[in-house]
C-alpha positions in Angstrom: 0.0 0.0 0.0 1.5 3.3 -1.0 1.9 6.3 1.3 -0.9 8.2 -0.5 -3.3 5.3 0.0 -2.5 5.2 3.7 -3.0 9.0 4.0 -6.3 8.7 2.1 -7.5 5.9 4.3 -6.5 7.8 7.5 -8.4 10.9 6.2 -11.4 8.9 5.4 -11.5 7.2 8.8 -11.1 10.6 10.4 -14.1 11.9 8.6 -16.2 8.9 9.5 -15.4 9.4 13.2 -16.9 12.8 13.3 -19.8 13.3 15.8 -21.8 15.0 13.0 -22.4 11.7 11.3 -25.6 11.0 13.2 -27.0 14.4 12.1 -26.4 13.8 8.4 -28.9 12.6 5.8 -26.2 10.8 3.8 -23.0 9.1 4.7 -19.8 11.2 4.5 -18.6 8.8 1.8 -21.7 9.7 -0.4 -21.2 13.4 0.4 -17.5 13.1 -0.8 -18.6 11.3 -4.0 -21.4 13.9 -4.8 -19.1 16.8 -4.0 -16.4 15.4 -6.2 -18.9 15.1 -9.1 -20.2 18.6 -8.5 -16.7 20.0 -8.7 -15.9 18.1 -11.9 -19.2 19.3 -13.4 -18.5 22.9 -12.4 -15.1 22.7 -14.0 -16.5 21.4 -17.2 -18.8 24.4 -17.7 -16.4 27.0 -16.3 -15.6 28.6 -19.7 -19.2 28.6 -21.1 -21.4 31.6 -21.4 -23.8 32.0 -18.4 -27.0 30.8 -20.3 -25.4 27.6 -21.5 -23.7 27.1 -18.1 -27.0 27.4 -16.2 -28.7 24.9 -18.5 -25.9 22.4 -18.2 -25.6 23.0 -14.4 -29.2 22.0 -14.0 -28.7 19.0 -16.2 -25.6 17.9 -14.3 -27.2 18.4 -10.9 -30.2 16.2 -12.1 -27.8 13.5 -13.3 -25.7 13.6 -10.1 -28.9 13.2 -8.0 -29.9 10.2 -10.1 -26.4 8.6 -10.2 -25.9 8.9 -6.4 -29.6 8.6 -5.4 -29.6 11.8 -3.4 -31.7 14.9 -3.2 -29.7 18.1 -3.7 -31.7 19.9 -0.9 -30.7 17.2 1.6 -27.1 17.2 0.3 -27.0 20.9 0.8 -28.4 20.5 4.4 -25.6 18.0 5.1 -23.0 20.4 3.8 -24.3 23.1 6.1 -24.0 20.6 9.0 -20.4 19.9 8.0 -19.6 23.6 7.8 -20.4 24.0 11.5 -17.1 22.3 12.3 -14.6 24.3 10.3 -11.7 22.0 10.8 -13.6 18.9 9.8 -15.1 20.8 6.9 -11.7 21.7 5.6 -10.6 18.1 6.0 -13.7 17.0 4.1 -12.7 19.2 1.1 -9.1 18.0 1.4 -10.4 14.4 0.8 -12.5 15.5 -2.2 -9.5 17.5 -3.6 -7.2 14.5 -3.1 -9.6 12.3 -5.0 -9.8 14.8 -7.9 -6.1 15.1 -8.0 -5.7 11.3 -8.2 -8.2 11.2 -11.1 -6.4 14.0 -12.9 -3.0 12.3 -12.4 -4.3 9.0 -13.7 -5.7 10.8 -16.8 -2.3 12.5 -17.4 -0.5 9.2 -17.2 -2.8 7.4 -19.7 -2.9 10.2 -22.3 0.3 11.4 -24.0 0.8 15.1 -24.5 0.0 16.5 -28.0 3.7 17.1 -28.9 4.8 13.7 -27.5 5.1 10.9 -30.1 3.4 7.6 -29.3 5.9 4.8 -28.8 
């Protein structure tokens, strides 16, 4: 097991041990997954004009709700609960960020750069 996997596991266990868990509608694992997908969706529409971005944002949110079997209003309530403990909330976003960075790194490894010749 690599060091990054150990760190990730530690962070995840830390998040699960929070007292807020009983107050949440969804597990923290589900909240991490939904937040990750919302960040990725937001990044995908970042450079679009506002009209198209709004339409796609609604579409992406609907899809994320369906994929993860969540209601956005309950997800948002859970995020408000997490925000009450600033330290844990920052840790929550660190976990999400680490996952996104791992995804990004895995994509970079699989795809050669434009100027790089395939071997």
